[in-house]
C-alpha positions as CSV (number, residue, x, y, z in Angstrom):
1,M,-41.9,-1.8,40.7
2,R,-38.7,-1.2,38.8
3,R,-35.5,-0.2,40.7
4,N,-33.0,2.3,39.4
5,P,-29.4,1.0,39.2
6,S,-27.1,2.2,41.9
7,P,-24.7,5.1,41.1
8,V,-21.8,2.8,41.5
9,L,-23.2,0.4,38.9
10,L,-23.9,3.3,36.6
11,L,-20.3,4.5,36.9
12,L,-19.0,1.0,36.2
13,M,-21.2,0.6,33.1
14,L,-20.1,4.1,31.9
15,A,-16.4,3.2,32.4
16,A,-16.7,-0.1,30.5
17,A,-18.5,1.6,27.6
18,T,-15.9,4.3,27.4
19,A,-13.0,1.9,27.5
20,T,-14.6,-0.2,24.8
21,A,-15.2,2.8,22.5
22,Q,-11.6,4.0,22.9
23,T,-9.9,0.6,22.3
24,P,-8.4,0.5,18.8
25,P,-9.1,-2.5,16.6
26,A,-6.7,-5.4,17.1
27,S,-3.7,-5.2,14.7
28,T,-2.5,-8.3,13.0
29,G,1.1,-7.1,13.3
30,R,1.5,-7.5,9.5
31,P,1.8,-4.7,7.0
32,A,-0.8,-4.4,4.2
33,P,0.1,-6.6,1.2
34,L,1.8,-3.9,-0.9
35,T,3.7,-2.2,1.9
36,G,7.4,-2.5,1.2
37,T,10.0,-2.0,-1.4
38,W,9.4,-3.3,-4.9
39,E,12.1,-3.4,-7.7
40,G,12.1,-4.2,-11.3
41,S,13.7,-3.4,-14.7
42,F,12.7,-3.2,-18.3
43,N,14.3,-2.5,-21.7
44,H,13.5,1.0,-22.8
45,E,14.7,1.5,-26.4
46,G,17.8,-0.6,-25.9
47,R,18.7,0.7,-22.4
48,M,17.8,-1.0,-19.2
49,E,15.7,1.1,-16.8
50,Y,15.8,0.1,-13.2
51,L,12.9,1.3,-11.0
52,S,12.0,0.8,-7.4
53,F,9.0,1.8,-5.5
54,V,8.7,2.2,-1.7
55,L,4.9,1.6,-1.2
56,E,2.6,2.0,1.7
57,Q,-0.9,0.5,1.5
58,R,-3.7,1.7,3.7
59,D,-7.0,0.0,3.0
60,S,-7.4,0.4,-0.8
61,T,-5.0,3.4,-1.1
62,V,-1.3,3.2,-2.1
63,T,1.2,6.0,-1.5
64,G,4.9,6.1,-1.6
65,E,8.0,7.2,-3.5
66,S,9.5,6.1,-6.8
67,Y,13.2,5.8,-7.8
68,R,14.9,5.5,-11.1
69,G,18.2,3.9,-10.6
70,A,19.4,5.4,-7.3
71,E,17.7,8.8,-7.9
72,D,14.4,10.0,-6.4
73,F,11.8,10.1,-9.2
74,G,8.9,11.5,-7.2
75,P,5.9,10.6,-5.2
76,I,3.4,7.8,-6.1
77,T,0.0,9.3,-7.0
78,D,-3.5,7.9,-7.7
79,G,-2.6,4.6,-6.0
80,R,-5.4,2.1,-5.7
81,V,-5.9,-1.5,-4.9
82,V,-8.9,-3.5,-5.9
83,G,-8.6,-7.2,-5.0
84,D,-5.1,-8.1,-6.4
85,T,-5.2,-5.4,-9.0
86,V,-2.9,-2.5,-8.3
87,S,-2.7,0.9,-10.1
88,F,-0.6,4.0,-9.5
89,K,1.3,6.8,-11.2
90,F,4.8,8.1,-10.9
91,A,6.0,11.1,-12.8
92,G,2.6,11.0,-14.5
93,L,3.2,7.5,-15.9
94,P,0.5,4.9,-15.1
95,I,1.4,1.5,-13.9
96,V,-1.2,-1.3,-13.6
97,G,-0.6,-4.8,-12.4
98,R,-1.8,-7.8,-10.5
99,R,-0.1,-8.8,-7.3
100,D,1.0,-12.5,-7.0
101,G,2.5,-12.9,-3.6
102,D,5.9,-11.1,-3.7
103,R,5.8,-10.6,-7.4
104,L,3.9,-7.8,-9.2
105,P,3.7,-8.2,-13.0
106,V,2.9,-4.7,-14.3
107,T,2.6,-2.7,-17.4
108,L,3.9,0.8,-17.6
109,T,2.4,3.1,-20.2
110,A,4.8,5.8,-21.6
111,Y,3.7,9.3,-22.6
112,N,3.7,8.2,-26.2
113,G,1.4,5.2,-25.5
114,I,4.0,2.5,-25.7
115,R,3.5,-0.2,-23.1
116,Y,6.4,-1.8,-21.2
117,P,5.5,-5.0,-19.4
118,F,7.8,-6.1,-16.6
119,T,7.7,-7.6,-13.1
120,L,8.3,-5.9,-9.8
121,V,9.7,-8.1,-7.0
122,R,9.4,-7.3,-3.3
123,R,12.8,-6.7,-1.8
124,T,13.1,-8.7,1.4
125,S,14.6,-6.8,4.4
126,N,18.0,-7.8,5.8
127,H,17.3,-8.0,9.5
């Protein structure tokens, strides 16, 4: 004959199951690989253009803000990461690159189709 578990045992089992279900996954304490500030420059028809991107990566999605010089240039849109390949748009301009540690060689495609290759470098924080 099979016995039913005691009410106390049932409460303990329920409490353990609830606590396990509500515990968030352990965090590594490190941000995703692209999260941070990335800076670079390229020659645009004889004039240097300085760009910076404050990126936040969550899983395979990238969001953030873009800056041209010191001026806000708008939000990052359509940001994706597949392996080390990164793509996003700012001001409607696509950027595609392949992350290599704290360097991100990219190609920006202008509205007229001209491509501008350059490298973004992660800015280290000054703590």
